[in-house]
mmCIF file of the N, C-alpha and C atoms, coordinates in Angstrom:
data_MODEL
# 
_entry.id   MODEL 
# 
loop_
_atom_site.group_PDB 
_atom_site.id 
_atom_site.type_symbol 
_atom_site.label_atom_id 
_atom_site.label_alt_id 
_atom_site.label_comp_id 
_atom_site.label_asym_id 
_atom_site.label_entity_id 
_atom_site.label_seq_id 
_atom_site.pdbx_PDB_ins_code 
_atom_site.Cartn_x 
_atom_site.Cartn_y 
_atom_site.Cartn_z 
_atom_site.occupancy 
_atom_site.B_iso_or_equiv 
_atom_site.pdbx_formal_charge 
_atom_site.auth_seq_id 
_atom_site.auth_comp_id 
_atom_site.auth_asym_id 
_atom_site.auth_atom_id 
_atom_site.pdbx_PDB_model_num 
ATOM 1   N N  . UNK A 1 1  ? -26.379 155.622 256.906 1.00 0.00 ? 1  UNK A N  1 
ATOM 2   C CA . UNK A 1 1  ? -26.023 155.718 258.288 1.00 0.00 ? 1  UNK A CA 1 
ATOM 3   C C  . UNK A 1 1  ? -26.110 153.951 258.362 1.00 0.00 ? 1  UNK A C  1 
ATOM 4   N N  . UNK A 1 2  ? -25.077 153.983 260.066 1.00 0.00 ? 2  UNK A N  1 
ATOM 5   C CA . UNK A 1 2  ? -24.879 152.683 260.248 1.00 0.00 ? 2  UNK A CA 1 
ATOM 6   C C  . UNK A 1 2  ? -25.545 152.886 261.556 1.00 0.00 ? 2  UNK A C  1 
ATOM 7   N N  . UNK A 1 3  ? -25.954 151.492 262.101 1.00 0.00 ? 3  UNK A N  1 
ATOM 8   C CA . UNK A 1 3  ? -27.196 151.453 262.802 1.00 0.00 ? 3  UNK A CA 1 
ATOM 9   C C  . UNK A 1 3  ? -26.573 150.293 263.792 1.00 0.00 ? 3  UNK A C  1 
ATOM 10  N N  . UNK A 1 4  ? -26.134 150.650 264.983 1.00 0.00 ? 4  UNK A N  1 
ATOM 11  C CA . UNK A 1 4  ? -25.476 149.427 265.743 1.00 0.00 ? 4  UNK A CA 1 
ATOM 12  C C  . UNK A 1 4  ? -26.335 149.235 267.048 1.00 0.00 ? 4  UNK A C  1 
ATOM 13  N N  . UNK A 1 5  ? -26.995 150.209 267.809 1.00 0.00 ? 5  UNK A N  1 
ATOM 14  C CA . UNK A 1 5  ? -27.996 149.721 269.183 1.00 0.00 ? 5  UNK A CA 1 
ATOM 15  C C  . UNK A 1 5  ? -29.432 149.680 268.677 1.00 0.00 ? 5  UNK A C  1 
ATOM 16  N N  . UNK A 1 6  ? -29.862 149.072 269.745 1.00 0.00 ? 6  UNK A N  1 
ATOM 17  C CA . UNK A 1 6  ? -31.400 148.818 269.158 1.00 0.00 ? 6  UNK A CA 1 
ATOM 18  C C  . UNK A 1 6  ? -32.330 150.716 269.343 1.00 0.00 ? 6  UNK A C  1 
ATOM 19  N N  . UNK A 1 7  ? -31.567 151.528 270.213 1.00 0.00 ? 7  UNK A N  1 
ATOM 20  C CA . UNK A 1 7  ? -32.292 152.700 270.017 1.00 0.00 ? 7  UNK A CA 1 
ATOM 21  C C  . UNK A 1 7  ? -31.848 153.611 269.421 1.00 0.00 ? 7  UNK A C  1 
ATOM 22  N N  . UNK A 1 8  ? -30.687 153.206 268.388 1.00 0.00 ? 8  UNK A N  1 
ATOM 23  C CA . UNK A 1 8  ? -30.579 154.173 267.308 1.00 0.00 ? 8  UNK A CA 1 
ATOM 24  C C  . UNK A 1 8  ? -32.089 153.538 266.533 1.00 0.00 ? 8  UNK A C  1 
ATOM 25  N N  . UNK A 1 9  ? -31.864 152.587 266.283 1.00 0.00 ? 9  UNK A N  1 
ATOM 26  C CA . UNK A 1 9  ? -32.481 152.316 265.045 1.00 0.00 ? 9  UNK A CA 1 
ATOM 27  C C  . UNK A 1 9  ? -33.913 152.400 265.597 1.00 0.00 ? 9  UNK A C  1 
ATOM 28  N N  . UNK A 1 10 ? -34.521 152.705 267.085 1.00 0.00 ? 10 UNK A N  1 
ATOM 29  C CA . UNK A 1 10 ? -35.754 153.322 266.778 1.00 0.00 ? 10 UNK A CA 1 
ATOM 30  C C  . UNK A 1 10 ? -35.929 155.274 266.676 1.00 0.00 ? 10 UNK A C  1 
ATOM 31  N N  . UNK A 1 11 ? -34.832 155.672 267.150 1.00 0.00 ? 11 UNK A N  1 
ATOM 32  C CA . UNK A 1 11 ? -34.711 157.215 266.641 1.00 0.00 ? 11 UNK A CA 1 
ATOM 33  C C  . UNK A 1 11 ? -34.909 157.497 265.522 1.00 0.00 ? 11 UNK A C  1 
ATOM 34  N N  . UNK A 1 12 ? -34.240 156.082 264.319 1.00 0.00 ? 12 UNK A N  1 
ATOM 35  C CA . UNK A 1 12 ? -33.970 156.080 262.816 1.00 0.00 ? 12 UNK A CA 1 
ATOM 36  C C  . UNK A 1 12 ? -35.651 156.083 262.533 1.00 0.00 ? 12 UNK A C  1 
ATOM 37  N N  . UNK A 1 13 ? -36.324 154.991 262.816 1.00 0.00 ? 13 UNK A N  1 
ATOM 38  C CA . UNK A 1 13 ? -37.876 154.668 262.829 1.00 0.00 ? 13 UNK A CA 1 
ATOM 39  C C  . UNK A 1 13 ? -39.099 155.772 263.298 1.00 0.00 ? 13 UNK A C  1 
ATOM 40  N N  . UNK A 1 14 ? -38.260 155.997 264.176 1.00 0.00 ? 14 UNK A N  1 
ATOM 41  C CA . UNK A 1 14 ? -39.508 157.499 264.417 1.00 0.00 ? 14 UNK A CA 1 
ATOM 42  C C  . UNK A 1 14 ? -39.263 159.150 263.876 1.00 0.00 ? 14 UNK A C  1 
ATOM 43  N N  . UNK A 1 15 ? -37.961 158.960 262.861 1.00 0.00 ? 15 UNK A N  1 
ATOM 44  C CA . UNK A 1 15 ? -37.832 160.066 262.474 1.00 0.00 ? 15 UNK A CA 1 
ATOM 45  C C  . UNK A 1 15 ? -38.362 160.414 260.776 1.00 0.00 ? 15 UNK A C  1 
ATOM 46  N N  . UNK A 1 16 ? -38.260 158.998 259.976 1.00 0.00 ? 16 UNK A N  1 
ATOM 47  C CA . UNK A 1 16 ? -38.642 158.421 259.046 1.00 0.00 ? 16 UNK A CA 1 
ATOM 48  C C  . UNK A 1 16 ? -40.114 157.924 258.963 1.00 0.00 ? 16 UNK A C  1 
ATOM 49  N N  . UNK A 1 17 ? -40.476 156.922 259.846 1.00 0.00 ? 17 UNK A N  1 
ATOM 50  C CA . UNK A 1 17 ? -41.878 156.729 259.655 1.00 0.00 ? 17 UNK A CA 1 
ATOM 51  C C  . UNK A 1 17 ? -42.956 157.123 260.117 1.00 0.00 ? 17 UNK A C  1 
ATOM 52  N N  . UNK A 1 18 ? -42.484 156.857 261.910 1.00 0.00 ? 18 UNK A N  1 
ATOM 53  C CA . UNK A 1 18 ? -43.788 157.778 262.656 1.00 0.00 ? 18 UNK A CA 1 
ATOM 54  C C  . UNK A 1 18 ? -44.054 159.011 262.770 1.00 0.00 ? 18 UNK A C  1 
ATOM 55  N N  . UNK A 1 19 ? -43.275 159.758 262.228 1.00 0.00 ? 19 UNK A N  1 
ATOM 56  C CA . UNK A 1 19 ? -43.952 160.828 261.771 1.00 0.00 ? 19 UNK A CA 1 
ATOM 57  C C  . UNK A 1 19 ? -44.558 161.320 260.938 1.00 0.00 ? 19 UNK A C  1 
ATOM 58  N N  . UNK A 1 20 ? -45.054 160.327 260.044 1.00 0.00 ? 20 UNK A N  1 
ATOM 59  C CA . UNK A 1 20 ? -46.281 160.608 258.967 1.00 0.00 ? 20 UNK A CA 1 
ATOM 60  C C  . UNK A 1 20 ? -47.295 159.749 259.603 1.00 0.00 ? 20 UNK A C  1 
ATOM 61  N N  . UNK A 1 21 ? -47.348 159.030 260.353 1.00 0.00 ? 21 UNK A N  1 
ATOM 62  C CA . UNK A 1 21 ? -48.076 158.295 261.282 1.00 0.00 ? 21 UNK A CA 1 
ATOM 63  C C  . UNK A 1 21 ? -49.688 159.010 261.804 1.00 0.00 ? 21 UNK A C  1 
ATOM 64  N N  . UNK A 1 22 ? -50.264 158.522 261.846 1.00 0.00 ? 22 UNK A N  1 
ATOM 65  C CA . UNK A 1 22 ? -51.644 159.119 263.005 1.00 0.00 ? 22 UNK A CA 1 
ATOM 66  C C  . UNK A 1 22 ? -51.399 159.363 264.083 1.00 0.00 ? 22 UNK A C  1 
ATOM 67  N N  . UNK A 1 23 ? -51.817 160.586 265.046 1.00 0.00 ? 23 UNK A N  1 
ATOM 68  C CA . UNK A 1 23 ? -51.123 161.191 266.146 1.00 0.00 ? 23 UNK A CA 1 
ATOM 69  C C  . UNK A 1 23 ? -51.420 159.560 267.394 1.00 0.00 ? 23 UNK A C  1 
ATOM 70  N N  . UNK A 1 24 ? -52.693 159.021 267.079 1.00 0.00 ? 24 UNK A N  1 
ATOM 71  C CA . UNK A 1 24 ? -52.899 157.857 268.029 1.00 0.00 ? 24 UNK A CA 1 
ATOM 72  C C  . UNK A 1 24 ? -52.046 156.927 267.780 1.00 0.00 ? 24 UNK A C  1 
ATOM 73  N N  . UNK A 1 25 ? -51.109 156.275 266.778 1.00 0.00 ? 25 UNK A N  1 
ATOM 74  C CA . UNK A 1 25 ? -50.517 155.106 266.592 1.00 0.00 ? 25 UNK A CA 1 
ATOM 75  C C  . UNK A 1 25 ? -48.992 155.736 266.815 1.00 0.00 ? 25 UNK A C  1 
ATOM 76  N N  . UNK A 1 26 ? -48.582 157.565 266.713 1.00 0.00 ? 26 UNK A N  1 
ATOM 77  C CA . UNK A 1 26 ? -47.795 157.352 267.593 1.00 0.00 ? 26 UNK A CA 1 
ATOM 78  C C  . UNK A 1 26 ? -47.081 157.167 268.736 1.00 0.00 ? 26 UNK A C  1 
ATOM 79  N N  . UNK A 1 27 ? -48.507 157.737 269.461 1.00 0.00 ? 27 UNK A N  1 
ATOM 80  C CA . UNK A 1 27 ? -48.672 157.682 270.905 1.00 0.00 ? 27 UNK A CA 1 
ATOM 81  C C  . UNK A 1 27 ? -48.273 156.496 271.453 1.00 0.00 ? 27 UNK A C  1 
ATOM 82  N N  . UNK A 1 28 ? -49.216 154.989 270.510 1.00 0.00 ? 28 UNK A N  1 
ATOM 83  C CA . UNK A 1 28 ? -49.089 154.273 270.648 1.00 0.00 ? 28 UNK A CA 1 
ATOM 84  C C  . UNK A 1 28 ? -47.517 153.432 270.790 1.00 0.00 ? 28 UNK A C  1 
ATOM 85  N N  . UNK A 1 29 ? -47.288 154.071 269.691 1.00 0.00 ? 29 UNK A N  1 
ATOM 86  C CA . UNK A 1 29 ? -45.525 152.874 269.404 1.00 0.00 ? 29 UNK A CA 1 
ATOM 87  C C  . UNK A 1 29 ? -44.958 153.695 270.571 1.00 0.00 ? 29 UNK A C  1 
ATOM 88  N N  . UNK A 1 30 ? -44.974 155.111 270.781 1.00 0.00 ? 30 UNK A N  1 
ATOM 89  C CA . UNK A 1 30 ? -43.875 155.819 271.713 1.00 0.00 ? 30 UNK A CA 1 
ATOM 90  C C  . UNK A 1 30 ? -44.348 155.468 273.144 1.00 0.00 ? 30 UNK A C  1 
ATOM 91  N N  . UNK A 1 31 ? -45.377 154.558 273.741 1.00 0.00 ? 31 UNK A N  1 
ATOM 92  C CA . UNK A 1 31 ? -45.373 153.899 274.752 1.00 0.00 ? 31 UNK A CA 1 
ATOM 93  C C  . UNK A 1 31 ? -44.979 152.624 274.923 1.00 0.00 ? 31 UNK A C  1 
ATOM 94  N N  . UNK A 1 32 ? -45.052 151.977 273.458 1.00 0.00 ? 32 UNK A N  1 
ATOM 95  C CA . UNK A 1 32 ? -44.643 150.404 273.269 1.00 0.00 ? 32 UNK A CA 1 
ATOM 96  C C  . UNK A 1 32 ? -43.021 150.489 274.101 1.00 0.00 ? 32 UNK A C  1 
ATOM 97  N N  . UNK A 1 33 ? -42.724 151.303 273.179 1.00 0.00 ? 33 UNK A N  1 
ATOM 98  C CA . UNK A 1 33 ? -40.826 151.715 273.085 1.00 0.00 ? 33 UNK A CA 1 
ATOM 99  C C  . UNK A 1 33 ? -40.288 151.773 274.457 1.00 0.00 ? 33 UNK A C  1 
ATOM 100 N N  . UNK A 1 34 ? -41.624 152.806 275.329 1.00 0.00 ? 34 UNK A N  1 
ATOM 101 C CA . UNK A 1 34 ? -40.975 153.767 276.278 1.00 0.00 ? 34 UNK A CA 1 
ATOM 102 C C  . UNK A 1 34 ? -41.198 152.626 277.153 1.00 0.00 ? 34 UNK A C  1 
ATOM 103 N N  . UNK A 1 35 ? -41.906 151.968 277.319 1.00 0.00 ? 35 UNK A N  1 
ATOM 104 C CA . UNK A 1 35 ? -42.372 150.931 278.354 1.00 0.00 ? 35 UNK A CA 1 
ATOM 105 C C  . UNK A 1 35 ? -41.750 149.508 278.311 1.00 0.00 ? 35 UNK A C  1 
ATOM 106 N N  . UNK A 1 36 ? -42.255 149.142 277.165 1.00 0.00 ? 36 UNK A N  1 
ATOM 107 C CA . UNK A 1 36 ? -41.202 147.318 277.275 1.00 0.00 ? 36 UNK A CA 1 
ATOM 108 C C  . UNK A 1 36 ? -40.501 146.934 276.525 1.00 0.00 ? 36 UNK A C  1 
ATOM 109 N N  . UNK A 1 37 ? -40.150 148.091 275.312 1.00 0.00 ? 37 UNK A N  1 
ATOM 110 C CA . UNK A 1 37 ? -38.726 147.784 274.576 1.00 0.00 ? 37 UNK A CA 1 
ATOM 111 C C  . UNK A 1 37 ? -37.774 148.147 274.883 1.00 0.00 ? 37 UNK A C  1 
ATOM 112 N N  . UNK A 1 38 ? -37.699 149.666 275.212 1.00 0.00 ? 38 UNK A N  1 
ATOM 113 C CA . UNK A 1 38 ? -36.220 150.229 275.418 1.00 0.00 ? 38 UNK A CA 1 
ATOM 114 C C  . UNK A 1 38 ? -35.622 149.788 276.758 1.00 0.00 ? 38 UNK A C  1 
ATOM 115 N N  . UNK A 1 39 ? -36.654 149.530 277.888 1.00 0.00 ? 39 UNK A N  1 
ATOM 116 C CA . UNK A 1 39 ? -35.951 149.057 279.034 1.00 0.00 ? 39 UNK A CA 1 
ATOM 117 C C  . UNK A 1 39 ? -34.884 147.556 278.665 1.00 0.00 ? 39 UNK A C  1 
ATOM 118 N N  . UNK A 1 40 ? -35.773 146.968 278.275 1.00 0.00 ? 40 UNK A N  1 
ATOM 119 C CA . UNK A 1 40 ? -35.296 145.338 277.991 1.00 0.00 ? 40 UNK A CA 1 
ATOM 120 C C  . UNK A 1 40 ? -34.243 145.144 276.907 1.00 0.00 ? 40 UNK A C  1 
ATOM 121 N N  . UNK A 1 41 ? -34.447 146.056 275.740 1.00 0.00 ? 41 UNK A N  1 
ATOM 122 C CA . UNK A 1 41 ? -33.335 145.985 274.545 1.00 0.00 ? 41 UNK A CA 1 
ATOM 123 C C  . UNK A 1 41 ? -32.549 146.902 274.298 1.00 0.00 ? 41 UNK A C  1 
ATOM 124 N N  . UNK A 1 42 ? -32.980 148.301 274.433 1.00 0.00 ? 42 UNK A N  1 
ATOM 125 C CA . UNK A 1 42 ? -32.754 149.480 274.129 1.00 0.00 ? 42 UNK A CA 1 
ATOM 126 C C  . UNK A 1 42 ? -31.150 149.772 274.176 1.00 0.00 ? 42 UNK A C  1 
ATOM 127 N N  . UNK A 1 43 ? -30.519 149.191 275.039 1.00 0.00 ? 43 UNK A N  1 
ATOM 128 C CA . UNK A 1 43 ? -29.158 149.213 274.944 1.00 0.00 ? 43 UNK A CA 1 
ATOM 129 C C  . UNK A 1 43 ? -28.182 148.358 274.243 1.00 0.00 ? 43 UNK A C  1 
ATOM 130 N N  . UNK A 1 44 ? -28.916 147.338 273.624 1.00 0.00 ? 44 UNK A N  1 
ATOM 131 C CA . UNK A 1 44 ? -28.325 146.379 273.498 1.00 0.00 ? 44 UNK A CA 1 
ATOM 132 C C  . UNK A 1 44 ? -27.712 146.589 271.576 1.00 0.00 ? 44 UNK A C  1 
ATOM 133 N N  . UNK A 1 45 ? -26.420 146.052 271.357 1.00 0.00 ? 45 UNK A N  1 
ATOM 134 C CA . UNK A 1 45 ? -25.984 145.870 269.971 1.00 0.00 ? 45 UNK A CA 1 
ATOM 135 C C  . UNK A 1 45 ? -27.064 144.989 269.306 1.00 0.00 ? 45 UNK A C  1 
ATOM 136 N N  . UNK A 1 46 ? -27.546 145.321 268.109 1.00 0.00 ? 46 UNK A N  1 
ATOM 137 C CA . UNK A 1 46 ? -28.206 144.800 267.255 1.00 0.00 ? 46 UNK A CA 1 
ATOM 138 C C  . UNK A 1 46 ? -28.195 143.281 266.927 1.00 0.00 ? 46 UNK A C  1 
ATOM 139 N N  . UNK A 1 47 ? -26.719 143.093 266.260 1.00 0.00 ? 47 UNK A N  1 
ATOM 140 C CA . UNK A 1 47 ? -26.358 141.868 266.471 1.00 0.00 ? 47 UNK A CA 1 
ATOM 141 C C  . UNK A 1 47 ? -26.317 141.036 266.967 1.00 0.00 ? 47 UNK A C  1 
ATOM 142 N N  . UNK A 1 48 ? -26.509 141.651 268.189 1.00 0.00 ? 48 UNK A N  1 
ATOM 143 C CA . UNK A 1 48 ? -25.833 140.431 269.916 1.00 0.00 ? 48 UNK A CA 1 
ATOM 144 C C  . UNK A 1 48 ? -27.051 139.989 270.041 1.00 0.00 ? 48 UNK A C  1 
ATOM 145 N N  . UNK A 1 49 ? -28.577 140.440 269.544 1.00 0.00 ? 49 UNK A N  1 
ATOM 146 C CA . UNK A 1 49 ? -29.412 140.118 270.317 1.00 0.00 ? 49 UNK A CA 1 
ATOM 147 C C  . UNK A 1 49 ? -29.811 138.466 269.398 1.00 0.00 ? 49 UNK A C  1 
ATOM 148 N N  . UNK A 1 50 ? -30.371 137.755 270.403 1.00 0.00 ? 50 UNK A N  1 
ATOM 149 C CA . UNK A 1 50 ? -29.869 136.458 270.051 1.00 0.00 ? 50 UNK A CA 1 
ATOM 150 C C  . UNK A 1 50 ? -31.702 136.130 269.478 1.00 0.00 ? 50 UNK A C  1 
ATOM 151 N N  . UNK A 1 51 ? -31.864 135.259 268.627 1.00 0.00 ? 51 UNK A N  1 
ATOM 152 C CA . UNK A 1 51 ? -33.385 135.170 267.623 1.00 0.00 ? 51 UNK A CA 1 
ATOM 153 C C  . UNK A 1 51 ? -34.075 134.241 269.137 1.00 0.00 ? 51 UNK A C  1 
ATOM 154 N N  . UNK A 1 52 ? -33.835 133.862 270.356 1.00 0.00 ? 52 UNK A N  1 
ATOM 155 C CA . UNK A 1 52 ? -34.726 133.573 271.531 1.00 0.00 ? 52 UNK A CA 1 
ATOM 156 C C  . UNK A 1 52 ? -34.568 134.523 272.368 1.00 0.00 ? 52 UNK A C  1 
ATOM 157 N N  . UNK A 1 53 ? -33.806 135.527 272.694 1.00 0.00 ? 53 UNK A N  1 
ATOM 158 C CA . UNK A 1 53 ? -33.976 136.220 272.956 1.00 0.00 ? 53 UNK A CA 1 
ATOM 159 C C  . UNK A 1 53 ? -35.106 137.441 272.538 1.00 0.00 ? 53 UNK A C  1 
ATOM 160 N N  . UNK A 1 54 ? -34.964 137.673 271.385 1.00 0.00 ? 54 UNK A N  1 
ATOM 161 C CA . UNK A 1 54 ? -36.030 138.440 270.879 1.00 0.00 ? 54 UNK A CA 1 
ATOM 162 C C  . UNK A 1 54 ? -37.290 137.776 270.470 1.00 0.00 ? 54 UNK A C  1 
ATOM 163 N N  . UNK A 1 55 ? -37.600 136.854 270.589 1.00 0.00 ? 55 UNK A N  1 
ATOM 164 C CA . UNK A 1 55 ? -38.904 135.669 270.688 1.00 0.00 ? 55 UNK A CA 1 
ATOM 165 C C  . UNK A 1 55 ? -39.379 135.709 272.149 1.00 0.00 ? 55 UNK A C  1 
ATOM 166 N N  . UNK A 1 56 ? -38.317 135.872 273.107 1.00 0.00 ? 56 UNK A N  1 
ATOM 167 C CA . UNK A 1 56 ? -39.061 136.452 274.384 1.00 0.00 ? 56 UNK A CA 1 
ATOM 168 C C  . UNK A 1 56 ? -39.615 137.612 275.019 1.00 0.00 ? 56 UNK A C  1 
ATOM 169 N N  . UNK A 1 57 ? -38.550 138.471 274.140 1.00 0.00 ? 57 UNK A N  1 
ATOM 170 C CA . UNK A 1 57 ? -39.381 140.026 274.260 1.00 0.00 ? 57 UNK A CA 1 
ATOM 171 C C  . UNK A 1 57 ? -39.964 140.479 273.452 1.00 0.00 ? 57 UNK A C  1 
ATOM 172 N N  . UNK A 1 58 ? -40.359 139.623 272.380 1.00 0.00 ? 58 UNK A N  1 
ATOM 173 C CA . UNK A 1 58 ? -41.493 140.013 271.493 1.00 0.00 ? 58 UNK A CA 1 
ATOM 174 C C  . UNK A 1 58 ? -43.244 139.203 272.273 1.00 0.00 ? 58 UNK A C  1 
ATOM 175 N N  . UNK A 1 59 ? -42.824 138.329 272.735 1.00 0.00 ? 59 UNK A N  1 
ATOM 176 C CA . UNK A 1 59 ? -43.912 137.751 273.281 1.00 0.00 ? 59 UNK A CA 1 
ATOM 177 C C  . UNK A 1 59 ? -44.555 138.314 274.848 1.00 0.00 ? 59 UNK A C  1 
ATOM 178 N N  . UNK A 1 60 ? -43.159 139.183 275.179 1.00 0.00 ? 60 UNK A N  1 
ATOM 179 C CA . UNK A 1 60 ? -43.699 139.926 276.687 1.00 0.00 ? 60 UNK A CA 1 
ATOM 180 C C  . UNK A 1 60 ? -44.606 140.854 276.060 1.00 0.00 ? 60 UNK A C  1 
ATOM 181 N N  . UNK A 1 61 ? -44.413 141.187 274.866 1.00 0.00 ? 61 UNK A N  1 
ATOM 182 C CA . UNK A 1 61 ? -45.038 142.664 274.451 1.00 0.00 ? 61 UNK A CA 1 
ATOM 183 C C  . UNK A 1 61 ? -46.281 142.061 273.700 1.00 0.00 ? 61 UNK A C  1 
ATOM 184 N N  . UNK A 1 62 ? -45.944 141.199 273.160 1.00 0.00 ? 62 UNK A N  1 
ATOM 185 C CA . UNK A 1 62 ? -47.766 140.942 272.427 1.00 0.00 ? 62 UNK A CA 1 
ATOM 186 C C  . UNK A 1 62 ? -48.876 140.500 274.027 1.00 0.00 ? 62 UNK A C  1 
ATOM 187 N N  . UNK A 1 63 ? -48.220 140.242 274.698 1.00 0.00 ? 63 UNK A N  1 
ATOM 188 C CA . UNK A 1 63 ? -49.381 139.539 275.871 1.00 0.00 ? 63 UNK A CA 1 
ATOM 189 C C  . UNK A 1 63 ? -49.325 140.735 276.399 1.00 0.00 ? 63 UNK A C  1 
ATOM 190 N N  . UNK A 1 64 ? -49.300 141.869 276.119 1.00 0.00 ? 64 UNK A N  1 
ATOM 191 C CA . UNK A 1 64 ? -49.142 143.059 276.386 1.00 0.00 ? 64 UNK A CA 1 
ATOM 192 C C  . UNK A 1 64 ? -51.057 144.199 275.484 1.00 0.00 ? 64 UNK A C  1 
ATOM 193 N N  . UNK A 1 65 ? -49.976 143.688 274.128 1.00 0.00 ? 65 UNK A N  1 
ATOM 194 C CA . UNK A 1 65 ? -50.321 144.269 273.084 1.00 0.00 ? 65 UNK A CA 1 
ATOM 195 C C  . UNK A 1 65 ? -51.112 143.392 271.839 1.00 0.00 ? 65 UNK A C  1 
ATOM 196 N N  . UNK A 1 66 ? -51.812 142.610 272.224 1.00 0.00 ? 66 UNK A N  1 
ATOM 197 C CA . UNK A 1 66 ? -51.658 141.054 271.325 1.00 0.00 ? 66 UNK A CA 1 
ATOM 198 C C  . UNK A 1 66 ? -52.736 142.232 270.158 1.00 0.00 ? 66 UNK A C  1 
ATOM 199 N N  . UNK A 1 67 ? -52.377 141.549 268.727 1.00 0.00 ? 67 UNK A N  1 
ATOM 200 C CA . UNK A 1 67 ? -53.029 141.794 267.701 1.00 0.00 ? 67 UNK A CA 1 
ATOM 201 C C  . UNK A 1 67 ? -54.309 141.465 267.343 1.00 0.00 ? 67 UNK A C  1 
ATOM 202 N N  . UNK A 1 68 ? -55.333 141.843 267.239 1.00 0.00 ? 68 UNK A N  1 
ATOM 203 C CA . UNK A 1 68 ? -56.979 141.594 267.409 1.00 0.00 ? 68 UNK A CA 1 
ATOM 204 C C  . UNK A 1 68 ? -57.272 140.942 265.396 1.00 0.00 ? 68 UNK A C  1 
# 
């Protein structure tokens, strides 16, 4: 399966990986996607994301969900 858009990659991740995760993990990941990732890069073509753009978006997400 060829994946071009970020939202297509999310659907693939959700179907192949997230379904086997704990319910709380699924809820957390769905919330991150819906609230922070999808609004910013969901419609973008993966190959068109620049490293700087990706870094800025990931920092915004990490400020909301810091890794302990």
